[in-house]
PyMOL commands that place a pseudoatom at each C-alpha (Angstrom):
pseudoatom trace, name=CA, resn=MET, resi=1, chain=A, elem=C, hetatm=0, pos=[7.360, 22.210, -21.607]
pseudoatom trace, name=CA, resn=ASN, resi=2, chain=A, elem=C, hetatm=0, pos=[6.062, 22.784, -18.197]
pseudoatom trace, name=CA, resn=LYS, resi=3, chain=A, elem=C, hetatm=0, pos=[3.626, 19.572, -18.497]
pseudoatom trace, name=CA, resn=ILE, resi=4, chain=A, elem=C, hetatm=0, pos=[3.743, 15.997, -16.062]
pseudoatom trace, name=CA, resn=ALA, resi=5, chain=A, elem=C, hetatm=0, pos=[2.541, 12.916, -16.796]
pseudoatom trace, name=CA, resn=VAL, resi=6, chain=A, elem=C, hetatm=0, pos=[0.992, 11.622, -14.028]
pseudoatom trace, name=CA, resn=ILE, resi=7, chain=A, elem=C, hetatm=0, pos=[0.778, 7.820, -14.171]
pseudoatom trace, name=CA, resn=LEU, resi=8, chain=A, elem=C, hetatm=0, pos=[-1.928, 5.956, -12.931]
pseudoatom trace, name=CA, resn=THR, resi=9, chain=A, elem=C, hetatm=0, pos=[-3.187, 1.993, -12.631]
pseudoatom trace, name=CA, resn=ASN, resi=10, chain=A, elem=C, hetatm=0, pos=[-5.410, -0.271, -14.456]
pseudoatom trace, name=CA, resn=VAL, resi=11, chain=A, elem=C, hetatm=0, pos=[-5.231, -2.776, -12.069]
pseudoatom trace, name=CA, resn=ASP, resi=12, chain=A, elem=C, hetatm=0, pos=[-8.826, -3.312, -9.792]
pseudoatom trace, name=CA, resn=HIS, resi=13, chain=A, elem=C, hetatm=0, pos=[-7.701, -6.068, -7.215]
pseudoatom trace, name=CA, resn=TYR, resi=14, chain=A, elem=C, hetatm=0, pos=[-4.901, -7.901, -5.492]
pseudoatom trace, name=CA, resn=GLY, resi=15, chain=A, elem=C, hetatm=0, pos=[-3.702, -10.730, -8.395]
pseudoatom trace, name=CA, resn=ASN, resi=16, chain=A, elem=C, hetatm=0, pos=[-6.162, -14.047, -8.062]
pseudoatom trace, name=CA, resn=ASP, resi=17, chain=A, elem=C, hetatm=0, pos=[-7.807, -12.564, -5.016]
pseudoatom trace, name=CA, resn=GLU, resi=18, chain=A, elem=C, hetatm=0, pos=[-11.270, -11.088, -5.244]
pseudoatom trace, name=CA, resn=GLU, resi=19, chain=A, elem=C, hetatm=0, pos=[-10.387, -8.190, -2.981]
pseudoatom trace, name=CA, resn=LYS, resi=20, chain=A, elem=C, hetatm=0, pos=[-11.048, -4.902, -4.805]
pseudoatom trace, name=CA, resn=THR, resi=21, chain=A, elem=C, hetatm=0, pos=[-7.936, -2.422, -5.369]
pseudoatom trace, name=CA, resn=GLY, resi=22, chain=A, elem=C, hetatm=0, pos=[-6.966, 0.722, -7.398]
pseudoatom trace, name=CA, resn=LEU, resi=23, chain=A, elem=C, hetatm=0, pos=[-5.435, 4.455, -6.916]
pseudoatom trace, name=CA, resn=TRP, resi=24, chain=A, elem=C, hetatm=0, pos=[-5.249, 5.360, -4.290]
pseudoatom trace, name=CA, resn=LEU, resi=25, chain=A, elem=C, hetatm=0, pos=[-7.205, 8.424, -4.205]
pseudoatom trace, name=CA, resn=SER, resi=26, chain=A, elem=C, hetatm=0, pos=[-4.537, 11.483, -2.605]
pseudoatom trace, name=CA, resn=GLU, resi=27, chain=A, elem=C, hetatm=0, pos=[-1.675, 10.625, -3.733]
pseudoatom trace, name=CA, resn=ALA, resi=28, chain=A, elem=C, hetatm=0, pos=[-3.094, 11.839, -6.966]
pseudoatom trace, name=CA, resn=THR, resi=29, chain=A, elem=C, hetatm=0, pos=[-5.379, 14.218, -5.828]
pseudoatom trace, name=CA, resn=GLU, resi=30, chain=A, elem=C, hetatm=0, pos=[-2.241, 16.271, -3.391]
pseudoatom trace, name=CA, resn=PHE, resi=31, chain=A, elem=C, hetatm=0, pos=[0.294, 15.902, -5.580]
pseudoatom trace, name=CA, resn=VAL, resi=32, chain=A, elem=C, hetatm=0, pos=[-1.969, 17.708, -8.388]
pseudoatom trace, name=CA, resn=ASN, resi=33, chain=A, elem=C, hetatm=0, pos=[-3.606, 20.238, -6.588]
pseudoatom trace, name=CA, resn=THR, resi=34, chain=A, elem=C, hetatm=0, pos=[-0.172, 21.476, -5.266]
pseudoatom trace, name=CA, resn=VAL, resi=35, chain=A, elem=C, hetatm=0, pos=[1.292, 21.619, -8.847]
pseudoatom trace, name=CA, resn=ILE, resi=36, chain=A, elem=C, hetatm=0, pos=[-1.353, 22.803, -11.271]
pseudoatom trace, name=CA, resn=PRO, resi=37, chain=A, elem=C, hetatm=0, pos=[-2.068, 26.063, -9.365]
pseudoatom trace, name=CA, resn=LYS, resi=38, chain=A, elem=C, hetatm=0, pos=[1.877, 26.906, -9.756]
pseudoatom trace, name=CA, resn=GLY, resi=39, chain=A, elem=C, hetatm=0, pos=[0.942, 26.614, -13.621]
pseudoatom trace, name=CA, resn=ILE, resi=40, chain=A, elem=C, hetatm=0, pos=[2.429, 22.904, -13.999]
pseudoatom trace, name=CA, resn=ASP, resi=41, chain=A, elem=C, hetatm=0, pos=[-0.078, 21.005, -16.574]
pseudoatom trace, name=CA, resn=VAL, resi=42, chain=A, elem=C, hetatm=0, pos=[-0.539, 17.285, -16.407]
pseudoatom trace, name=CA, resn=ASP, resi=43, chain=A, elem=C, hetatm=0, pos=[-1.591, 14.428, -18.596]
pseudoatom trace, name=CA, resn=TYR, resi=44, chain=A, elem=C, hetatm=0, pos=[-3.067, 11.141, -16.718]
pseudoatom trace, name=CA, resn=ILE, resi=45, chain=A, elem=C, hetatm=0, pos=[-1.506, 8.077, -18.382]
pseudoatom trace, name=CA, resn=SER, resi=46, chain=A, elem=C, hetatm=0, pos=[-1.902, 4.942, -17.415]
pseudoatom trace, name=CA, resn=PRO, resi=47, chain=A, elem=C, hetatm=0, pos=[0.083, 1.359, -19.233]
pseudoatom trace, name=CA, resn=LYS, resi=48, chain=A, elem=C, hetatm=0, pos=[-3.790, 0.356, -21.487]
pseudoatom trace, name=CA, resn=GLY, resi=49, chain=A, elem=C, hetatm=0, pos=[-5.552, 3.723, -21.082]
pseudoatom trace, name=CA, resn=GLY, resi=50, chain=A, elem=C, hetatm=0, pos=[-9.121, 3.830, -20.352]
pseudoatom trace, name=CA, resn=GLY, resi=51, chain=A, elem=C, hetatm=0, pos=[-10.947, 3.396, -16.892]
pseudoatom trace, name=CA, resn=VAL, resi=52, chain=A, elem=C, hetatm=0, pos=[-8.773, 4.259, -13.708]
pseudoatom trace, name=CA, resn=PRO, resi=53, chain=A, elem=C, hetatm=0, pos=[-10.549, 2.217, -11.022]
pseudoatom trace, name=CA, resn=LEU, resi=54, chain=A, elem=C, hetatm=0, pos=[-10.328, 3.755, -6.886]
pseudoatom trace, name=CA, resn=ASP, resi=55, chain=A, elem=C, hetatm=0, pos=[-9.080, 1.893, -4.229]
pseudoatom trace, name=CA, resn=PRO, resi=56, chain=A, elem=C, hetatm=0, pos=[-12.355, 1.800, -1.852]
pseudoatom trace, name=CA, resn=ARG, resi=57, chain=A, elem=C, hetatm=0, pos=[-10.425, 2.216, 1.030]
pseudoatom trace, name=CA, resn=SER, resi=58, chain=A, elem=C, hetatm=0, pos=[-9.095, 4.843, 0.066]
pseudoatom trace, name=CA, resn=LEU, resi=59, chain=A, elem=C, hetatm=0, pos=[-12.636, 6.782, -0.185]
pseudoatom trace, name=CA, resn=GLY, resi=60, chain=A, elem=C, hetatm=0, pos=[-13.129, 7.422, 3.663]
pseudoatom trace, name=CA, resn=LYS, resi=61, chain=A, elem=C, hetatm=0, pos=[-13.387, 10.277, 5.533]
pseudoatom trace, name=CA, resn=LEU, resi=62, chain=A, elem=C, hetatm=0, pos=[-10.270, 9.827, 6.770]
pseudoatom trace, name=CA, resn=TYR, resi=63, chain=A, elem=C, hetatm=0, pos=[-7.974, 10.184, 3.765]
pseudoatom trace, name=CA, resn=VAL, resi=64, chain=A, elem=C, hetatm=0, pos=[-9.972, 12.528, 1.524]
pseudoatom trace, name=CA, resn=LYS, resi=65, chain=A, elem=C, hetatm=0, pos=[-9.380, 16.270, 2.311]
pseudoatom trace, name=CA, resn=LYS, resi=66, chain=A, elem=C, hetatm=0, pos=[-11.803, 18.758, 0.939]
pseudoatom trace, name=CA, resn=GLU, resi=67, chain=A, elem=C, hetatm=0, pos=[-9.222, 19.488, -1.433]
pseudoatom trace, name=CA, resn=ASP, resi=68, chain=A, elem=C, hetatm=0, pos=[-8.745, 16.547, -2.726]
pseudoatom trace, name=CA, resn=LYS, resi=69, chain=A, elem=C, hetatm=0, pos=[-12.751, 15.359, -2.661]
pseudoatom trace, name=CA, resn=ARG, resi=70, chain=A, elem=C, hetatm=0, pos=[-13.289, 18.871, -5.350]
pseudoatom trace, name=CA, resn=LEU, resi=71, chain=A, elem=C, hetatm=0, pos=[-10.740, 17.538, -7.420]
pseudoatom trace, name=CA, resn=TRP, resi=72, chain=A, elem=C, hetatm=0, pos=[-11.955, 13.203, -7.105]
pseudoatom trace, name=CA, resn=GLU, resi=73, chain=A, elem=C, hetatm=0, pos=[-15.294, 15.437, -8.275]
pseudoatom trace, name=CA, resn=SER, resi=74, chain=A, elem=C, hetatm=0, pos=[-14.651, 17.870, -11.330]
pseudoatom trace, name=CA, resn=LYS, resi=75, chain=A, elem=C, hetatm=0, pos=[-15.114, 17.056, -14.829]
pseudoatom trace, name=CA, resn=ASP, resi=76, chain=A, elem=C, hetatm=0, pos=[-11.902, 16.832, -15.538]
pseudoatom trace, name=CA, resn=PHE, resi=77, chain=A, elem=C, hetatm=0, pos=[-10.410, 14.468, -13.347]
pseudoatom trace, name=CA, resn=GLN, resi=78, chain=A, elem=C, hetatm=0, pos=[-13.700, 12.064, -14.188]
pseudoatom trace, name=CA, resn=GLU, resi=79, chain=A, elem=C, hetatm=0, pos=[-13.234, 12.478, -17.709]
pseudoatom trace, name=CA, resn=ARG, resi=80, chain=A, elem=C, hetatm=0, pos=[-9.455, 12.000, -18.316]
pseudoatom trace, name=CA, resn=ALA, resi=81, chain=A, elem=C, hetatm=0, pos=[-8.135, 10.213, -15.635]
pseudoatom trace, name=CA, resn=LEU, resi=82, chain=A, elem=C, hetatm=0, pos=[-10.504, 7.334, -14.360]
pseudoatom trace, name=CA, resn=LYS, resi=83, chain=A, elem=C, hetatm=0, pos=[-12.975, 7.052, -16.991]
pseudoatom trace, name=CA, resn=ASN, resi=84, chain=A, elem=C, hetatm=0, pos=[-9.759, 8.559, -20.263]
pseudoatom trace, name=CA, resn=SER, resi=85, chain=A, elem=C, hetatm=0, pos=[-6.440, 7.943, -19.348]
pseudoatom trace, name=CA, resn=LEU, resi=86, chain=A, elem=C, hetatm=0, pos=[-3.925, 8.155, -22.329]
pseudoatom trace, name=CA, resn=CYS, resi=87, chain=A, elem=C, hetatm=0, pos=[-2.610, 5.396, -23.111]
pseudoatom trace, name=CA, resn=ALA, resi=88, chain=A, elem=C, hetatm=0, pos=[1.579, 5.427, -21.961]
pseudoatom trace, name=CA, resn=ASP, resi=89, chain=A, elem=C, hetatm=0, pos=[2.691, 4.550, -25.602]
pseudoatom trace, name=CA, resn=THR, resi=90, chain=A, elem=C, hetatm=0, pos=[0.767, 7.597, -27.612]
pseudoatom trace, name=CA, resn=VAL, resi=91, chain=A, elem=C, hetatm=0, pos=[2.495, 10.180, -25.512]
pseudoatom trace, name=CA, resn=ASN, resi=92, chain=A, elem=C, hetatm=0, pos=[5.277, 12.712, -26.483]
pseudoatom trace, name=CA, resn=PRO, resi=93, chain=A, elem=C, hetatm=0, pos=[8.186, 12.501, -24.216]
pseudoatom trace, name=CA, resn=SER, resi=94, chain=A, elem=C, hetatm=0, pos=[9.012, 15.063, -24.934]
pseudoatom trace, name=CA, resn=GLU, resi=95, chain=A, elem=C, hetatm=0, pos=[6.295, 17.862, -23.899]
pseudoatom trace, name=CA, resn=TYR, resi=96, chain=A, elem=C, hetatm=0, pos=[7.004, 16.819, -19.692]
pseudoatom trace, name=CA, resn=VAL, resi=97, chain=A, elem=C, hetatm=0, pos=[9.306, 17.932, -17.270]
pseudoatom trace, name=CA, resn=GLY, resi=98, chain=A, elem=C, hetatm=0, pos=[8.820, 15.034, -15.306]
pseudoatom trace, name=CA, resn=ILE, resi=99, chain=A, elem=C, hetatm=0, pos=[7.238, 11.989, -14.809]
pseudoatom trace, name=CA, resn=TYR, resi=100, chain=A, elem=C, hetatm=0, pos=[5.232, 10.992, -11.536]
pseudoatom trace, name=CA, resn=TYR, resi=101, chain=A, elem=C, hetatm=0, pos=[4.004, 7.992, -10.592]
pseudoatom trace, name=CA, resn=THR, resi=102, chain=A, elem=C, hetatm=0, pos=[1.036, 7.535, -7.970]
pseudoatom trace, name=CA, resn=GLY, resi=103, chain=A, elem=C, hetatm=0, pos=[0.313, 4.339, -5.770]
pseudoatom trace, name=CA, resn=GLY, resi=104, chain=A, elem=C, hetatm=0, pos=[-1.970, 1.776, -4.651]
pseudoatom trace, name=CA, resn=HIS, resi=105, chain=A, elem=C, hetatm=0, pos=[-2.118, -1.858, -4.131]
pseudoatom trace, name=CA, resn=GLY, resi=106, chain=A, elem=C, hetatm=0, pos=[-3.145, -2.310, -7.772]
pseudoatom trace, name=CA, resn=VAL, resi=107, chain=A, elem=C, hetatm=0, pos=[0.471, -0.998, -9.356]
pseudoatom trace, name=CA, resn=LEU, resi=108, chain=A, elem=C, hetatm=0, pos=[2.656, -4.024, -8.725]
pseudoatom trace, name=CA, resn=TRP, resi=109, chain=A, elem=C, hetatm=0, pos=[0.409, -5.414, -11.047]
pseudoatom trace, name=CA, resn=ASP, resi=110, chain=A, elem=C, hetatm=0, pos=[0.948, -3.213, -13.969]
pseudoatom trace, name=CA, resn=PHE, resi=111, chain=A, elem=C, hetatm=0, pos=[3.850, -1.067, -13.671]
pseudoatom trace, name=CA, resn=PRO, resi=112, chain=A, elem=C, hetatm=0, pos=[7.553, -3.180, -13.147]
pseudoatom trace, name=CA, resn=GLU, resi=113, chain=A, elem=C, hetatm=0, pos=[7.338, -4.810, -15.751]
pseudoatom trace, name=CA, resn=ASN, resi=114, chain=A, elem=C, hetatm=0, pos=[5.394, -1.985, -18.566]
pseudoatom trace, name=CA, resn=LYS, resi=115, chain=A, elem=C, hetatm=0, pos=[7.896, -1.314, -20.780]
pseudoatom trace, name=CA, resn=GLN, resi=116, chain=A, elem=C, hetatm=0, pos=[6.243, 1.530, -22.120]
pseudoatom trace, name=CA, resn=LEU, resi=117, chain=A, elem=C, hetatm=0, pos=[6.200, 3.477, -19.121]
pseudoatom trace, name=CA, resn=GLN, resi=118, chain=A, elem=C, hetatm=0, pos=[9.878, 2.710, -18.997]
pseudoatom trace, name=CA, resn=ARG, resi=119, chain=A, elem=C, hetatm=0, pos=[10.330, 4.347, -22.175]
pseudoatom trace, name=CA, resn=LEU, resi=120, chain=A, elem=C, hetatm=0, pos=[8.324, 7.253, -21.434]
pseudoatom trace, name=CA, resn=ALA, resi=121, chain=A, elem=C, hetatm=0, pos=[10.535, 7.742, -17.740]
pseudoatom trace, name=CA, resn=TRP, resi=122, chain=A, elem=C, hetatm=0, pos=[14.058, 7.267, -19.364]
pseudoatom trace, name=CA, resn=GLU, resi=123, chain=A, elem=C, hetatm=0, pos=[13.578, 9.605, -22.234]
pseudoatom trace, name=CA, resn=ILE, resi=124, chain=A, elem=C, hetatm=0, pos=[11.894, 12.105, -20.095]
pseudoatom trace, name=CA, resn=TYR, resi=125, chain=A, elem=C, hetatm=0, pos=[15.216, 12.055, -17.657]
pseudoatom trace, name=CA, resn=LYS, resi=126, chain=A, elem=C, hetatm=0, pos=[17.167, 12.268, -20.745]
pseudoatom trace, name=CA, resn=ASN, resi=127, chain=A, elem=C, hetatm=0, pos=[15.356, 15.597, -21.609]
pseudoatom trace, name=CA, resn=GLY, resi=128, chain=A, elem=C, hetatm=0, pos=[16.782, 16.618, -18.430]
pseudoatom trace, name=CA, resn=GLY, resi=129, chain=A, elem=C, hetatm=0, pos=[13.298, 16.470, -16.593]
pseudoatom trace, name=CA, resn=TYR, resi=130, chain=A, elem=C, hetatm=0, pos=[12.490, 14.075, -13.335]
pseudoatom trace, name=CA, resn=VAL, resi=131, chain=A, elem=C, hetatm=0, pos=[11.052, 11.106, -12.501]
pseudoatom trace, name=CA, resn=MET, resi=132, chain=A, elem=C, hetatm=0, pos=[8.913, 11.037, -8.828]
pseudoatom trace, name=CA, resn=SER, resi=133, chain=A, elem=C, hetatm=0, pos=[7.090, 8.578, -7.422]
pseudoatom trace, name=CA, resn=VAL, resi=134, chain=A, elem=C, hetatm=0, pos=[5.006, 7.927, -3.965]
pseudoatom trace, name=CA, resn=CYS, resi=135, chain=A, elem=C, hetatm=0, pos=[4.245, 4.888, -1.893]
pseudoatom trace, name=CA, resn=HIS, resi=136, chain=A, elem=C, hetatm=0, pos=[3.937, 2.284, -3.864]
pseudoatom trace, name=CA, resn=GLY, resi=137, chain=A, elem=C, hetatm=0, pos=[4.399, 3.632, -7.087]
pseudoatom trace, name=CA, resn=VAL, resi=138, chain=A, elem=C, hetatm=0, pos=[8.078, 3.325, -6.740]
pseudoatom trace, name=CA, resn=CYS, resi=139, chain=A, elem=C, hetatm=0, pos=[7.358, -0.276, -8.411]
pseudoatom trace, name=CA, resn=GLY, resi=140, chain=A, elem=C, hetatm=0, pos=[7.616, 1.864, -11.643]
pseudoatom trace, name=CA, resn=LEU, resi=141, chain=A, elem=C, hetatm=0, pos=[11.043, 3.107, -10.945]
pseudoatom trace, name=CA, resn=LEU, resi=142, chain=A, elem=C, hetatm=0, pos=[12.582, -0.406, -10.408]
pseudoatom trace, name=CA, resn=ASN, resi=143, chain=A, elem=C, hetatm=0, pos=[13.529, -1.569, -13.640]
pseudoatom trace, name=CA, resn=ILE, resi=144, chain=A, elem=C, hetatm=0, pos=[13.935, 1.369, -15.710]
pseudoatom trace, name=CA, resn=THR, resi=145, chain=A, elem=C, hetatm=0, pos=[17.606, 1.115, -16.916]
pseudoatom trace, name=CA, resn=ASP, resi=146, chain=A, elem=C, hetatm=0, pos=[19.634, 3.605, -19.050]
pseudoatom trace, name=CA, resn=ASP, resi=147, chain=A, elem=C, hetatm=0, pos=[20.895, 2.730, -22.668]
pseudoatom trace, name=CA, resn=LYS, resi=148, chain=A, elem=C, hetatm=0, pos=[23.821, 0.028, -21.371]
pseudoatom trace, name=CA, resn=GLY, resi=149, chain=A, elem=C, hetatm=0, pos=[21.088, -1.901, -19.074]
pseudoatom trace, name=CA, resn=THR, resi=150, chain=A, elem=C, hetatm=0, pos=[21.600, -0.246, -15.629]
pseudoatom trace, name=CA, resn=PRO, resi=151, chain=A, elem=C, hetatm=0, pos=[19.283, 0.419, -13.276]
pseudoatom trace, name=CA, resn=LEU, resi=152, chain=A, elem=C, hetatm=0, pos=[18.392, 3.900, -13.452]
pseudoatom trace, name=CA, resn=ILE, resi=153, chain=A, elem=C, hetatm=0, pos=[18.239, 4.331, -9.272]
pseudoatom trace, name=CA, resn=LYS, resi=154, chain=A, elem=C, hetatm=0, pos=[21.060, 2.504, -8.740]
pseudoatom trace, name=CA, resn=GLY, resi=155, chain=A, elem=C, hetatm=0, pos=[23.575, 4.420, -6.130]
pseudoatom trace, name=CA, resn=ARG, resi=156, chain=A, elem=C, hetatm=0, pos=[20.933, 6.937, -5.837]
pseudoatom trace, name=CA, resn=LYS, resi=157, chain=A, elem=C, hetatm=0, pos=[18.705, 7.494, -2.357]
pseudoatom trace, name=CA, resn=ILE, resi=158, chain=A, elem=C, hetatm=0, pos=[15.299, 6.087, -3.318]
pseudoatom trace, name=CA, resn=THR, resi=159, chain=A, elem=C, hetatm=0, pos=[12.060, 6.077, -0.996]
pseudoatom trace, name=CA, resn=GLY, resi=160, chain=A, elem=C, hetatm=0, pos=[8.869, 4.296, -0.791]
pseudoatom trace, name=CA, resn=PHE, resi=161, chain=A, elem=C, hetatm=0, pos=[6.018, 1.782, 1.019]
pseudoatom trace, name=CA, resn=THR, resi=162, chain=A, elem=C, hetatm=0, pos=[8.167, 0.181, 3.772]
pseudoatom trace, name=CA, resn=LYS, resi=163, chain=A, elem=C, hetatm=0, pos=[8.101, -3.010, 4.738]
pseudoatom trace, name=CA, resn=GLU, resi=164, chain=A, elem=C, hetatm=0, pos=[7.019, -2.111, 8.309]
pseudoatom trace, name=CA, resn=GLU, resi=165, chain=A, elem=C, hetatm=0, pos=[4.049, 0.077, 6.424]
pseudoatom trace, name=CA, resn=GLU, resi=166, chain=A, elem=C, hetatm=0, pos=[3.152, -2.812, 3.699]
pseudoatom trace, name=CA, resn=ILE, resi=167, chain=A, elem=C, hetatm=0, pos=[2.784, -5.106, 7.416]
pseudoatom trace, name=CA, resn=LEU, resi=168, chain=A, elem=C, hetatm=0, pos=[0.530, -2.555, 9.216]
pseudoatom trace, name=CA, resn=SER, resi=169, chain=A, elem=C, hetatm=0, pos=[-1.685, -2.314, 6.529]
pseudoatom trace, name=CA, resn=GLY, resi=170, chain=A, elem=C, hetatm=0, pos=[-2.665, -5.967, 6.364]
pseudoatom trace, name=CA, resn=LYS, resi=171, chain=A, elem=C, hetatm=0, pos=[-1.905, -6.321, 2.916]
pseudoatom trace, name=CA, resn=TYR, resi=172, chain=A, elem=C, hetatm=0, pos=[1.390, -8.283, 4.142]
pseudoatom trace, name=CA, resn=LYS, resi=173, chain=A, elem=C, hetatm=0, pos=[0.472, -11.099, 1.807]
pseudoatom trace, name=CA, resn=LYS, resi=174, chain=A, elem=C, hetatm=0, pos=[-1.480, -10.082, -0.420]
pseudoatom trace, name=CA, resn=VAL, resi=175, chain=A, elem=C, hetatm=0, pos=[1.342, -7.987, -2.496]
pseudoatom trace, name=CA, resn=PRO, resi=176, chain=A, elem=C, hetatm=0, pos=[3.490, -10.314, -5.361]
pseudoatom trace, name=CA, resn=PHE, resi=177, chain=A, elem=C, hetatm=0, pos=[6.725, -8.519, -3.142]
pseudoatom trace, name=CA, resn=ILE, resi=178, chain=A, elem=C, hetatm=0, pos=[8.162, -5.883, -0.802]
pseudoatom trace, name=CA, resn=THR, resi=179, chain=A, elem=C, hetatm=0, pos=[8.821, -2.660, -2.734]
pseudoatom trace, name=CA, resn=GLU, resi=180, chain=A, elem=C, hetatm=0, pos=[11.376, -1.782, 0.245]
pseudoatom trace, name=CA, resn=THR, resi=181, chain=A, elem=C, hetatm=0, pos=[13.224, -5.013, -0.863]
pseudoatom trace, name=CA, resn=GLU, resi=182, chain=A, elem=C, hetatm=0, pos=[13.292, -4.752, -4.526]
pseudoatom trace, name=CA, resn=ILE, resi=183, chain=A, elem=C, hetatm=0, pos=[14.356, -1.233, -3.973]
pseudoatom trace, name=CA, resn=LYS, resi=184, chain=A, elem=C, hetatm=0, pos=[17.334, -3.141, -2.191]
pseudoatom trace, name=CA, resn=LYS, resi=185, chain=A, elem=C, hetatm=0, pos=[17.861, -5.178, -4.852]
pseudoatom trace, name=CA, resn=LYS, resi=186, chain=A, elem=C, hetatm=0, pos=[18.869, -2.459, -7.267]
pseudoatom trace, name=CA, resn=GLU, resi=187, chain=A, elem=C, hetatm=0, pos=[21.649, -1.108, -5.148]
pseudoatom trace, name=CA, resn=ALA, resi=188, chain=A, elem=C, hetatm=0, pos=[19.137, 1.982, -4.431]
pseudoatom trace, name=CA, resn=VAL, resi=189, chain=A, elem=C, hetatm=0, pos=[20.148, 3.367, -1.265]
pseudoatom trace, name=CA, resn=PHE, resi=190, chain=A, elem=C, hetatm=0, pos=[16.886, 2.809, 0.633]
pseudoatom trace, name=CA, resn=CYS, resi=191, chain=A, elem=C, hetatm=0, pos=[15.517, 5.817, 2.901]
pseudoatom trace, name=CA, resn=LYS, resi=192, chain=A, elem=C, hetatm=0, pos=[12.631, 5.982, 5.544]
pseudoatom trace, name=CA, resn=LYS, resi=193, chain=A, elem=C, hetatm=0, pos=[10.867, 7.277, 8.722]
pseudoatom trace, name=CA, resn=PHE, resi=194, chain=A, elem=C, hetatm=0, pos=[8.373, 6.440, 11.014]
pseudoatom trace, name=CA, resn=PRO, resi=195, chain=A, elem=C, hetatm=0, pos=[5.486, 4.287, 9.093]
pseudoatom trace, name=CA, resn=PHE, resi=196, chain=A, elem=C, hetatm=0, pos=[2.921, 6.666, 8.083]
pseudoatom trace, name=CA, resn=ARG, resi=197, chain=A, elem=C, hetatm=0, pos=[5.028, 10.162, 8.374]
pseudoatom trace, name=CA, resn=ARG, resi=198, chain=A, elem=C, hetatm=0, pos=[5.245, 12.345, 5.081]
pseudoatom trace, name=CA, resn=TYR, resi=199, chain=A, elem=C, hetatm=0, pos=[7.971, 11.662, 4.212]
pseudoatom trace, name=CA, resn=ALA, resi=200, chain=A, elem=C, hetatm=0, pos=[10.129, 12.605, 0.522]
pseudoatom trace, name=CA, resn=ILE, resi=201, chain=A, elem=C, hetatm=0, pos=[13.753, 12.925, -0.540]
pseudoatom trace, name=CA, resn=HIS, resi=202, chain=A, elem=C, hetatm=0, pos=[15.375, 14.539, -3.413]
pseudoatom trace, name=CA, resn=ASP, resi=203, chain=A, elem=C, hetatm=0, pos=[18.878, 12.545, -5.143]
pseudoatom trace, name=CA, resn=ASN, resi=204, chain=A, elem=C, hetatm=0, pos=[19.611, 14.071, -8.456]
pseudoatom trace, name=CA, resn=ARG, resi=205, chain=A, elem=C, hetatm=0, pos=[16.232, 13.699, -10.797]
pseudoatom trace, name=CA, resn=PHE, resi=206, chain=A, elem=C, hetatm=0, pos=[14.947, 11.330, -8.660]
pseudoatom trace, name=CA, resn=ILE, resi=207, chain=A, elem=C, hetatm=0, pos=[12.138, 12.705, -5.995]
pseudoatom trace, name=CA, resn=THR, resi=208, chain=A, elem=C, hetatm=0, pos=[10.245, 9.909, -4.967]
pseudoatom trace, name=CA, resn=GLY, resi=209, chain=A, elem=C, hetatm=0, pos=[7.868, 9.528, -1.443]
pseudoatom trace, name=CA, resn=GLN, resi=210, chain=A, elem=C, hetatm=0, pos=[7.322, 7.337, 1.234]
pseudoatom trace, name=CA, resn=ASN, resi=211, chain=A, elem=C, hetatm=0, pos=[3.696, 6.792, 2.090]
pseudoatom trace, name=CA, resn=PRO, resi=212, chain=A, elem=C, hetatm=0, pos=[0.234, 7.956, 0.999]
pseudoatom trace, name=CA, resn=MET, resi=213, chain=A, elem=C, hetatm=0, pos=[0.307, 11.312, 3.083]
pseudoatom trace, name=CA, resn=SER, resi=214, chain=A, elem=C, hetatm=0, pos=[3.446, 12.114, 1.033]
pseudoatom trace, name=CA, resn=GLY, resi=215, chain=A, elem=C, hetatm=0, pos=[2.641, 13.061, -2.219]
pseudoatom trace, name=CA, resn=GLY, resi=216, chain=A, elem=C, hetatm=0, pos=[1.631, 16.522, -1.387]
pseudoatom trace, name=CA, resn=GLU, resi=217, chain=A, elem=C, hetatm=0, pos=[5.655, 16.794, -0.167]
pseudoatom trace, name=CA, resn=VAL, resi=218, chain=A, elem=C, hetatm=0, pos=[6.605, 14.954, -3.494]
pseudoatom trace, name=CA, resn=ALA, resi=219, chain=A, elem=C, hetatm=0, pos=[5.453, 18.017, -5.164]
pseudoatom trace, name=CA, resn=LYS, resi=220, chain=A, elem=C, hetatm=0, pos=[6.844, 20.921, -3.237]
pseudoatom trace, name=CA, resn=VAL, resi=221, chain=A, elem=C, hetatm=0, pos=[10.145, 19.510, -3.263]
pseudoatom trace, name=CA, resn=PHE, resi=222, chain=A, elem=C, hetatm=0, pos=[9.286, 19.030, -7.453]
pseudoatom trace, name=CA, resn=LEU, resi=223, chain=A, elem=C, hetatm=0, pos=[8.357, 22.959, -7.064]
pseudoatom trace, name=CA, resn=ASP, resi=224, chain=A, elem=C, hetatm=0, pos=[11.215, 23.824, -5.193]
pseudoatom trace, name=CA, resn=VAL, resi=225, chain=A, elem=C, hetatm=0, pos=[13.563, 22.516, -7.456]
pseudoatom trace, name=CA, resn=LEU, resi=226, chain=A, elem=C, hetatm=0, pos=[12.293, 24.026, -10.410]
pseudoatom trace, name=CA, resn=GLU, resi=227, chain=A, elem=C, hetatm=0, pos=[12.732, 27.178, -8.735]
pseudoatom trace, name=CA, resn=ASN, resi=228, chain=A, elem=C, hetatm=0, pos=[15.953, 26.694, -8.371]
pseudoatom trace, name=CA, resn=ARG, resi=229, chain=A, elem=C, hetatm=0, pos=[16.072, 25.587, -11.801]
pseudoatom trace, name=CA, resn=GLY, resi=230, chain=A, elem=C, hetatm=0, pos=[14.697, 29.093, -12.677]
pseudoatom trace, name=CA, resn=PHE, resi=231, chain=A, elem=C, hetatm=0, pos=[11.574, 27.535, -14.520]
for i in range(1, 231): cmd.bond("trace and resi %d" % i, "trace and resi %d" % (i + 1))
show_as sticks, trace
zoom trace
């Protein structure tokens, strides 16, 4: 069961705005490049399945390390992640030790209300698995509930893209909601560091990262937890 469901967006623009967005590349590649060498496989999954767009801004030299570029250009990533991602309602939750929600602004439109993703995450969690996210990907956690309808993140320490970071990114007026605000509405304990600093936090079986720099940190925390559990 050493496999993780890596969740990617299908959305390539900001709502009614024509500006392009999509997966923030390093939020997937840093995580995958950290867990794969430790013998953990990944499946790439999206709400609709099929094609996954990349945020053009995430492809700049400032953001793409050589390790990210190598994975991005690999046949496996091109085929299984960017062209033929699995649909969320076609996979078996029992196959996964964790679920990891990547970010990029596109996720704000197709993660929060997707019932199939919510079901997948809840079943993985019930089976003893971990729910993880980075940056805007935390919006995928907002509407996951237990069998009683209680938000799964209620009372948990959670981080994600902050209001300050949204303002600094220049997208504050383009997004449908602010992740930090919505997390607090679910009565989670929102934790954060200075903008755009690597930061991940672990609470129970939740591991979340604050911003695009934190995907690798989420993976490292996850691997430490698995080691302590004897996996």
